[in-house]
N, CA, C and O atoms as a Tinker XYZ file with bonds, in Angstrom:
   360  protein
     1  N     55.903000   59.671000 -326.791000    73     2
     2  CA    55.415000   60.283000 -325.712000    64     1     3
     3  C     56.372000   60.444000 -324.648000    63     2     4     5
     4  O     57.183000   59.533000 -324.479000    81     3
     5  N     56.408000   61.494000 -323.880000    73     3     6
     6  CA    57.481000   61.595000 -322.868000    64     5     7
     7  C     57.037000   60.988000 -321.630000    63     6     8     9
     8  O     55.853000   60.680000 -321.487000    81     7
     9  N     58.014000   60.768000 -320.605000    73     7    10
    10  CA    57.734000   60.084000 -319.434000    64     9    11
    11  C     56.573000   60.662000 -318.512000    63    10    12    13
    12  O     55.750000   59.955000 -317.930000    81    11
    13  N     56.626000   62.054000 -318.465000    73    11    14
    14  CA    55.600000   62.627000 -317.658000    64    13    15
    15  C     54.216000   62.408000 -318.207000    63    14    16    17
    16  O     53.270000   62.105000 -317.480000    81    15
    17  N     54.122000   62.574000 -319.538000    73    15    18
    18  CA    52.730000   62.395000 -320.207000    64    17    19
    19  C     52.411000   60.810000 -320.161000    63    18    20    21
    20  O     51.232000   60.476000 -320.044000    81    19
    21  N     53.325000   59.914000 -320.242000    73    19    22
    22  CA    52.948000   58.596000 -320.020000    64    21    23
    23  C     52.504000   58.372000 -318.603000    63    22    24    25
    24  O     51.584000   57.586000 -318.376000    81    23
    25  N     53.085000   58.993000 -317.684000    73    23    26
    26  CA    52.656000   58.904000 -316.141000    64    25    27
    27  C     51.296000   59.344000 -315.950000    63    26    28    29
    28  O     50.529000   58.706000 -315.229000    81    27
    29  N     50.916000   60.500000 -316.613000    73    27    30
    30  CA    49.675000   61.222000 -316.389000    64    29    31
    31  C     48.603000   60.246000 -317.145000    63    30    32    33
    32  O     47.507000   60.038000 -316.626000    81    31
    33  N     48.939000   59.702000 -318.296000    73    31    34
    34  CA    48.053000   58.878000 -318.941000    64    33    35
    35  C     47.698000   57.652000 -318.155000    63    34    36    37
    36  O     46.542000   57.251000 -318.015000    81    35
    37  N     48.782000   57.073000 -317.643000    73    35    38
    38  CA    48.686000   55.857000 -316.884000    64    37    39
    39  C     47.766000   56.038000 -315.584000    63    38    40    41
    40  O     46.927000   55.206000 -315.240000    81    39
    41  N     48.044000   57.276000 -314.885000    73    39    42
    42  CA    47.315000   57.459000 -313.697000    64    41    43
    43  C     45.880000   57.722000 -314.111000    63    42    44    45
    44  O     44.982000   57.231000 -313.426000    81    43
    45  N     45.590000   58.457000 -315.177000    73    43    46
    46  CA    44.186000   58.761000 -315.573000    64    45    47
    47  C     43.437000   57.349000 -315.986000    63    46    48    49
    48  O     42.284000   57.109000 -315.631000    81    47
    49  N     44.158000   56.529000 -316.706000    73    47    50
    50  CA    43.566000   55.305000 -316.922000    64    49    51
    51  C     43.195000   54.400000 -315.737000    63    50    52    53
    52  O     42.201000   53.674000 -315.714000    81    51
    53  N     44.097000   54.521000 -314.762000    73    51    54
    54  CA    43.897000   53.812000 -313.491000    64    53    55
    55  C     42.703000   54.303000 -312.731000    63    54    56    57
    56  O     41.942000   53.538000 -312.138000    81    55
    57  N     42.558000   55.664000 -312.769000    73    55    58
    58  CA    41.428000   56.264000 -312.111000    64    57    59
    59  C     40.072000   56.023000 -312.797000    63    58    60    61
    60  O     39.007000   55.869000 -312.199000    81    59
    61  N     40.238000   56.011000 -314.036000    73    59    62
    62  CA    38.960000   55.656000 -314.829000    64    61    63
    63  C     38.443000   54.312000 -314.471000    63    62    64    65
    64  O     37.262000   54.101000 -314.197000    81    63
    65  N     39.420000   53.368000 -314.485000    73    63    66
    66  CA    39.059000   51.941000 -314.179000    64    65    67
    67  C     38.590000   51.895000 -312.716000    63    66    68    69
    68  O     37.558000   51.269000 -312.476000    81    67
    69  N     39.215000   52.465000 -311.772000    73    67    70
    70  CA    38.689000   52.507000 -310.464000    64    69    71
    71  C     37.342000   53.076000 -310.311000    63    70    72    73
    72  O     36.540000   52.536000 -309.549000    81    71
    73  N     37.056000   54.060000 -310.936000    73    71    74
    74  CA    35.751000   54.806000 -311.003000    64    73    75
    75  C     34.686000   53.786000 -311.321000    63    74    76    77
    76  O     33.643000   53.703000 -310.672000    81    75
    77  N     35.001000   52.980000 -312.390000    73    75    78
    78  CA    34.030000   51.828000 -312.927000    64    77    79
    79  C     33.797000   50.849000 -311.931000    63    78    80    81
    80  O     32.650000   50.422000 -311.801000    81    79
    81  N     34.812000   50.381000 -311.129000    73    79    82
    82  CA    34.709000   49.435000 -310.265000    64    81    83
    83  C     34.017000   49.877000 -308.890000    63    82    84    85
    84  O     33.273000   49.153000 -308.228000    81    83
    85  N     34.387000   51.189000 -308.575000    73    83    86
    86  CA    33.928000   51.736000 -307.349000    64    85    87
    87  C     33.296000   53.237000 -307.626000    63    86    88    89
    88  O     33.836000   54.282000 -307.262000    81    87
    89  N     32.205000   53.151000 -308.252000    73    87    90
    90  CA    31.661000   54.556000 -308.576000    64    89    91
    91  C     31.379000   55.620000 -307.525000    63    90    92    93
    92  O     31.378000   56.826000 -307.771000    81    91
    93  N     31.142000   55.086000 -306.353000    73    91    94
    94  CA    30.773000   56.045000 -305.330000    64    93    95
    95  C     32.110000   56.373000 -304.437000    63    94    96    97
    96  O     31.986000   56.947000 -303.355000    81    95
    97  N     33.263000   56.022000 -304.889000    73    95    98
    98  CA    34.390000   56.358000 -304.167000    64    97    99
    99  C     34.889000   57.753000 -304.252000    63    98   100   101
   100  O     35.062000   58.246000 -305.366000    81    99
   101  N     35.141000   58.446000 -303.155000    73    99   102
   102  CA    35.546000   59.894000 -303.211000    64   101   103
   103  C     37.016000   59.889000 -303.768000    63   102   104   105
   104  O     37.835000   58.980000 -303.636000    81   103
   105  N     37.180000   61.070000 -304.407000    73   103   106
   106  CA    38.462000   61.281000 -305.079000    64   105   107
   107  C     39.687000   61.223000 -303.996000    63   106   108   109
   108  O     40.792000   60.828000 -304.367000    81   107
   109  N     39.478000   61.589000 -302.778000    73   107   110
   110  CA    40.508000   61.496000 -301.769000    64   109   111
   111  C     40.874000   60.020000 -301.480000    63   110   112   113
   112  O     42.042000   59.647000 -301.376000    81   111
   113  N     39.775000   59.185000 -301.353000    73   111   114
   114  CA    40.110000   57.793000 -301.147000    64   113   115
   115  C     40.648000   56.993000 -302.384000    63   114   116   117
   116  O     41.362000   55.996000 -302.286000    81   115
   117  N     40.226000   57.542000 -303.540000    73   115   118
   118  CA    40.817000   56.946000 -304.858000    64   117   119
   119  C     42.354000   57.248000 -304.886000    63   118   120   121
   120  O     43.186000   56.400000 -305.208000    81   119
   121  N     42.672000   58.598000 -304.502000    73   119   122
   122  CA    44.056000   58.800000 -304.528000    64   121   123
   123  C     44.956000   58.028000 -303.620000    63   122   124   125
   124  O     46.092000   57.673000 -303.938000    81   123
   125  N     44.327000   57.764000 -302.359000    73   123   126
   126  CA    45.072000   56.861000 -301.353000    64   125   127
   127  C     45.137000   55.517000 -302.038000    63   126   128   129
   128  O     46.212000   54.921000 -301.968000    81   127
   129  N     44.122000   54.950000 -302.697000    73   127   130
   130  CA    44.228000   53.578000 -303.229000    64   129   131
   131  C     45.256000   53.527000 -304.387000    63   130   132   133
   132  O     45.950000   52.526000 -304.564000    81   131
   133  N     45.344000   54.674000 -305.204000    73   131   134
   134  CA    46.111000   54.720000 -306.342000    64   133   135
   135  C     47.687000   55.162000 -305.972000    63   134   136   137
   136  O     48.566000   55.244000 -306.830000    81   135
   137  N     47.885000   55.426000 -304.585000    73   135   138
   138  CA    49.229000   55.872000 -304.116000    64   137   139
   139  C     49.604000   57.228000 -304.722000    63   138   140   141
   140  O     50.774000   57.415000 -305.058000    81   139
   141  N     48.704000   58.160000 -304.877000    73   139   142
   142  CA    48.951000   59.434000 -305.401000    64   141   143
   143  C     48.218000   60.519000 -304.539000    63   142   144   145
   144  O     47.633000   60.232000 -303.495000    81   143
   145  N     48.287000   61.696000 -305.015000    73   143   146
   146  CA    47.569000   62.830000 -304.365000    64   145   147
   147  C     46.258000   63.185000 -304.875000    63   146   148   149
   148  O     45.993000   62.839000 -306.026000    81   147
   149  N     45.417000   63.806000 -304.213000    73   147   150
   150  CA    44.095000   64.223000 -304.808000    64   149   151
   151  C     44.425000   65.264000 -305.876000    63   150   152   153
   152  O     43.740000   65.289000 -306.899000    81   151
   153  N     45.376000   66.078000 -305.713000    73   151   154
   154  CA    45.649000   67.058000 -306.678000    64   153   155
   155  C     46.190000   66.437000 -307.891000    63   154   156   157
   156  O     45.872000   66.938000 -308.970000    81   155
   157  N     46.997000   65.374000 -307.864000    73   155   158
   158  CA    47.412000   64.642000 -309.167000    64   157   159
   159  C     46.268000   63.977000 -309.818000    63   158   160   161
   160  O     46.291000   63.817000 -311.038000    81   159
   161  N     45.241000   63.566000 -309.091000    73   159   162
   162  CA    44.099000   62.978000 -309.791000    64   161   163
   163  C     43.407000   64.085000 -310.494000    63   162   164   165
   164  O     43.040000   63.946000 -311.661000    81   163
   165  N     43.219000   65.163000 -309.835000    73   163   166
   166  CA    42.425000   66.300000 -310.406000    64   165   167
   167  C     43.198000   66.747000 -311.764000    63   166   168   169
   168  O     42.647000   66.970000 -312.842000    81   167
   169  N     44.467000   66.824000 -311.513000    73   167   170
   170  CA    45.287000   67.324000 -312.749000    64   169   171
   171  C     44.982000   66.571000 -314.019000    63   170   172   173
   172  O     45.040000   67.146000 -315.106000    81   171
   173  N     44.641000   65.229000 -313.904000    73   171   174
   174  CA    44.447000   64.346000 -315.139000    64   173   175
   175  C     43.165000   64.871000 -315.856000    63   174   176   177
   176  O     42.913000   64.508000 -317.005000    81   175
   177  N     42.387000   65.698000 -315.193000    73   175   178
   178  CA    41.233000   66.317000 -315.874000    64   177   179
   179  C     41.296000   67.581000 -316.413000    63   178   180   181
   180  O     40.280000   68.059000 -316.917000    81   179
   181  N     42.492000   68.295000 -316.385000    73   179   182
   182  CA    42.721000   69.589000 -316.706000    64   181   183
   183  C     42.389000   69.733000 -318.382000    63   182   184   185
   184  O     42.934000   69.031000 -319.233000    81   183
   185  N     41.491000   70.675000 -318.636000    73   183   186
   186  CA    41.073000   70.798000 -319.932000    64   185   187
   187  C     39.761000   70.070000 -320.279000    63   186   188   189
   188  O     39.170000   70.272000 -321.339000    81   187
   189  N     39.365000   69.270000 -319.397000    73   187   190
   190  CA    38.187000   68.445000 -319.540000    64   189   191
   191  C     37.152000   68.965000 -318.476000    63   190   192   193
   192  O     36.166000   69.593000 -318.862000    81   191
   193  N     37.352000   68.722000 -317.197000    73   191   194
   194  CA    36.423000   69.135000 -316.144000    64   193   195
   195  C     37.130000   69.849000 -314.970000    63   194   196   197
   196  O     36.563000   70.106000 -313.908000    81   195
   197  N     38.362000   70.135000 -315.238000    73   195   198
   198  CA    39.208000   70.908000 -314.211000    64   197   199
   199  C     39.788000   72.120000 -315.047000    63   198   200   201
   200  O     40.254000   72.049000 -316.185000    81   199
   201  N     39.670000   73.199000 -314.288000    73   199   202
   202  CA    40.388000   74.532000 -314.727000    64   201   203
   203  C     41.476000   74.767000 -313.784000    63   202   204   205
   204  O     41.312000   74.846000 -312.567000    81   203
   205  N     42.601000   74.876000 -314.393000    73   203   206
   206  CA    43.874000   75.233000 -313.547000    64   205   207
   207  C     43.993000   76.721000 -313.446000    63   206   208   209
   208  O     44.078000   77.448000 -314.435000    81   207
   209  N     43.996000   77.130000 -312.239000    73   207   210
   210  CA    44.118000   78.561000 -311.871000    64   209   211
   211  C     45.559000   79.118000 -311.989000    63   210   212   213
   212  O     46.526000   78.450000 -311.624000    81   211
   213  N     45.666000   80.305000 -312.487000    73   211   214
   214  CA    46.947000   80.945000 -312.563000    64   213   215
   215  C     47.395000   81.626000 -311.275000    63   214   216   217
   216  O     46.635000   81.627000 -310.308000    81   215
   217  N     48.520000   82.170000 -311.220000    73   215   218
   218  CA    49.004000   82.938000 -310.013000    64   217   219
   219  C     48.499000   84.329000 -309.923000    63   218   220   221
   220  O     48.873000   85.061000 -309.007000    81   219
   221  N     47.668000   84.723000 -310.831000    73   219   222
   222  CA    47.167000   86.128000 -310.795000    64   221   223
   223  C     45.627000   85.992000 -310.201000    63   222   224   225
   224  O     44.605000   86.149000 -310.868000    81   223
   225  N     45.700000   85.653000 -308.748000    73   223   226
   226  CA    44.464000   85.119000 -308.149000    64   225   227
   227  C     43.467000   86.415000 -308.105000    63   226   228   229
   228  O     42.289000   86.311000 -308.446000    81   227
   229  N     44.004000   87.572000 -307.682000    73   227   230
   230  CA    43.114000   88.707000 -307.575000    64   229   231
   231  C     42.169000   89.001000 -308.794000    63   230   232   233
   232  O     40.952000   89.172000 -308.728000    81   231
   233  N     43.010000   89.030000 -309.999000    73   231   234
   234  CA    42.223000   89.067000 -311.461000    64   233   235
   235  C     41.408000   88.000000 -311.585000    63   234   236   237
   236  O     40.303000   88.262000 -312.060000    81   235
   237  N     41.644000   86.745000 -311.269000    73   235   238
   238  CA    40.766000   85.624000 -311.350000    64   237   239
   239  C     39.618000   85.735000 -310.637000    63   238   240   241
   240  O     38.553000   85.374000 -311.137000    81   239
   241  N     39.685000   86.214000 -309.460000    73   239   242
   242  CA    38.559000   86.278000 -308.466000    64   241   243
   243  C     37.327000   87.154000 -309.072000    63   242   244   245
   244  O     36.133000   86.924000 -308.880000    81   243
   245  N     37.902000   88.249000 -309.875000    73   243   246
   246  CA    36.895000   89.194000 -310.623000    64   245   247
   247  C     36.188000   88.418000 -311.673000    63   246   248   249
   248  O     35.095000   88.819000 -312.073000    81   247
   249  N     36.710000   87.372000 -312.134000    73   247   250
   250  CA    36.275000   86.570000 -313.296000    64   249   251
   251  C     35.246000   85.377000 -312.714000    63   250   252   253
   252  O     34.395000   84.901000 -313.466000    81   251
   253  N     35.361000   84.993000 -311.523000    73   251   254
   254  CA    34.744000   83.800000 -311.060000    64   253   255
   255  C     33.206000   83.808000 -311.120000    63   254   256   257
   256  O     32.607000   82.749000 -311.306000    81   255
   257  N     32.576000   84.928000 -310.975000    73   255   258
   258  CA    31.044000   84.931000 -311.203000    64   257   259
   259  C     30.656000   84.448000 -312.628000    63   258   260   261
   260  O     29.594000   83.845000 -312.784000    81   259
   261  N     31.586000   84.727000 -313.794000    73   259   262
   262  CA    31.270000   84.158000 -314.994000    64   261   263
   263  C     31.201000   82.647000 -315.124000    63   262   264   265
   264  O     30.699000   82.092000 -316.102000    81   263
   265  N     31.737000   82.003000 -314.078000    73   263   266
   266  CA    31.844000   80.554000 -314.170000    64   265   267
   267  C     30.365000   79.862000 -313.997000    63   266   268   269
   268  O     30.110000   78.736000 -314.425000    81   267
   269  N     29.419000   80.711000 -313.298000    73   267   270
   270  CA    28.154000   80.160000 -313.018000    64   269   271
   271  C     28.168000   79.396000 -311.850000    63   270   272   273
   272  O     28.891000   79.726000 -310.910000    81   271
   273  N     27.379000   78.315000 -311.799000    73   271   274
   274  CA    27.395000   77.457000 -310.581000    64   273   275
   275  C     28.645000   76.544000 -310.562000    63   274   276   277
   276  O     29.029000   75.912000 -311.546000    81   275
   277  N     29.222000   76.535000 -309.392000    73   275   278
   278  CA    30.454000   75.792000 -309.078000    64   277   279
   279  C     30.255000   74.966000 -307.856000    63   278   280   281
   280  O     29.235000   75.059000 -307.174000    81   279
   281  N     31.304000   74.103000 -307.569000    73   279   282
   282  CA    31.544000   73.412000 -306.318000    64   281   283
   283  C     32.779000   73.903000 -305.804000    63   282   284   285
   284  O     33.764000   73.753000 -306.526000    81   283
   285  N     32.931000   74.495000 -304.632000    73   283   286
   286  CA    34.168000   74.787000 -303.961000    64   285   287
   287  C     34.406000   73.984000 -302.795000    63   286   288   289
   288  O     33.581000   73.940000 -301.882000    81   287
   289  N     35.592000   73.285000 -302.771000    73   287   290
   290  CA    35.791000   72.314000 -301.592000    64   289   291
   291  C     37.166000   72.657000 -300.934000    63   290   292   293
   292  O     38.212000   72.785000 -301.570000    81   291
   293  N     37.035000   72.791000 -299.573000    73   291   294
   294  CA    38.260000   72.904000 -298.904000    64   293   295
   295  C     38.214000   71.719000 -297.818000    63   294   296   297
   296  O     37.197000   71.494000 -297.161000    81   295
   297  N     39.340000   71.020000 -297.695000    73   295   298
   298  CA    39.354000   69.779000 -296.880000    64   297   299
   299  C     40.489000   69.760000 -296.070000    63   298   300   301
   300  O     41.537000   70.208000 -296.536000    81   299
   301  N     40.454000   69.280000 -294.842000    73   299   302
   302  CA    41.618000   69.037000 -294.025000    64   301   303
   303  C     41.303000   67.762000 -293.261000    63   302   304   305
   304  O     40.166000   67.292000 -293.302000    81   303
   305  N     42.297000   67.179000 -292.554000    73   303   306
   306  CA    41.976000   66.051000 -291.752000    64   305   307
   307  C     40.884000   66.067000 -290.675000    63   306   308   309
   308  O     40.319000   65.088000 -290.187000    81   307
   309  N     40.665000   67.589000 -290.350000    73   307   310
   310  CA    39.601000   67.755000 -289.434000    64   309   311
   311  C     38.134000   68.057000 -289.881000    63   310   312   313
   312  O     37.164000   67.804000 -289.166000    81   311
   313  N     38.052000   68.616000 -291.115000    73   311   314
   314  CA    36.755000   68.924000 -291.524000    64   313   315
   315  C     36.671000   69.167000 -293.006000    63   314   316   317
   316  O     37.711000   69.328000 -293.644000    81   315
   317  N     35.615000   69.199000 -293.531000    73   315   318
   318  CA    35.360000   69.460000 -295.054000    64   317   319
   319  C     34.302000   70.724000 -295.227000    63   318   320   321
   320  O     33.186000   70.700000 -294.709000    81   319
   321  N     34.705000   71.626000 -295.876000    73   319   322
   322  CA    33.765000   72.742000 -296.190000    64   321   323
   323  C     33.402000   72.589000 -297.763000    63   322   324   325
   324  O     34.272000   72.519000 -298.631000    81   323
   325  N     32.110000   72.550000 -298.003000    73   323   326
   326  CA    31.744000   72.426000 -299.350000    64   325   327
   327  C     30.807000   73.541000 -299.713000    63   326   328   329
   328  O     29.895000   73.786000 -298.924000    81   327
   329  N     30.918000   74.207000 -300.756000    73   327   330
   330  CA    29.874000   75.215000 -301.141000    64   329   331
   331  C     29.565000   74.947000 -302.547000    63   330   332   333
   332  O     30.469000   74.701000 -303.346000    81   331
   333  N     28.229000   74.985000 -302.916000    73   331   334
   334  CA    27.773000   74.883000 -304.333000    64   333   335
   335  C     26.894000   75.975000 -304.566000    63   334   336   337
   336  O     25.978000   76.281000 -303.803000    81   335
   337  N     27.227000   76.660000 -305.804000    73   335   338
   338  CA    26.457000   77.755000 -306.215000    64   337   339
   339  C     27.351000   78.805000 -306.906000    63   338   340   341
   340  O     28.542000   78.588000 -307.128000    81   339
   341  N     26.693000   80.013000 -307.254000    73   339   342
   342  CA    27.556000   80.879000 -307.989000    64   341   343
   343  C     28.476000   81.663000 -307.083000    63   342   344   345
   344  O     28.141000   81.824000 -305.910000    81   343
   345  N     29.559000   82.139000 -307.518000    73   343   346
   346  CA    30.360000   83.218000 -306.765000    64   345   347
   347  C     29.559000   84.492000 -306.935000    63   346   348   349
   348  O     29.041000   84.834000 -307.998000    81   347
   349  N     29.504000   85.141000 -305.837000    73   347   350
   350  CA    28.728000   86.436000 -305.974000    64   349   351
   351  C     29.601000   87.515000 -305.289000    63   350   352   353
   352  O     30.434000   87.251000 -304.423000    81   351
   353  N     29.311000   88.855000 -305.796000    73   351   354
   354  CA    29.965000   89.902000 -305.253000    64   353   355
   355  C     29.442000   90.146000 -303.797000    63   354   356   357
   356  O     28.233000   90.147000 -303.565000    81   355
   357  N     30.360000   90.350000 -302.843000    73   355   358
   358  CA    30.021000   90.691000 -301.410000    64   357   359
   359  C     30.306000   92.114000 -301.130000    63   358   360
   360  O     30.093000   92.578000 -300.010000    81   359
């Protein structure tokens, strides 16, 4: 196993353990406890419960309605915007 894959596996295992001990912990706080970023924690779920977007964003936007119900989250230090539901044509 290469070093990057070992790191990903190790991080995924640490996060899974943390979720067992603190099931209500938000991913942002879990990342801080594990000394990593929220994006890196999300990346451990690619292919399972995370879909990585390509750089063809306009084309992807046209396909988003096919995803059905989703949760879209935008966060900064000042606020959190969360939307749950289907992407719809406007």
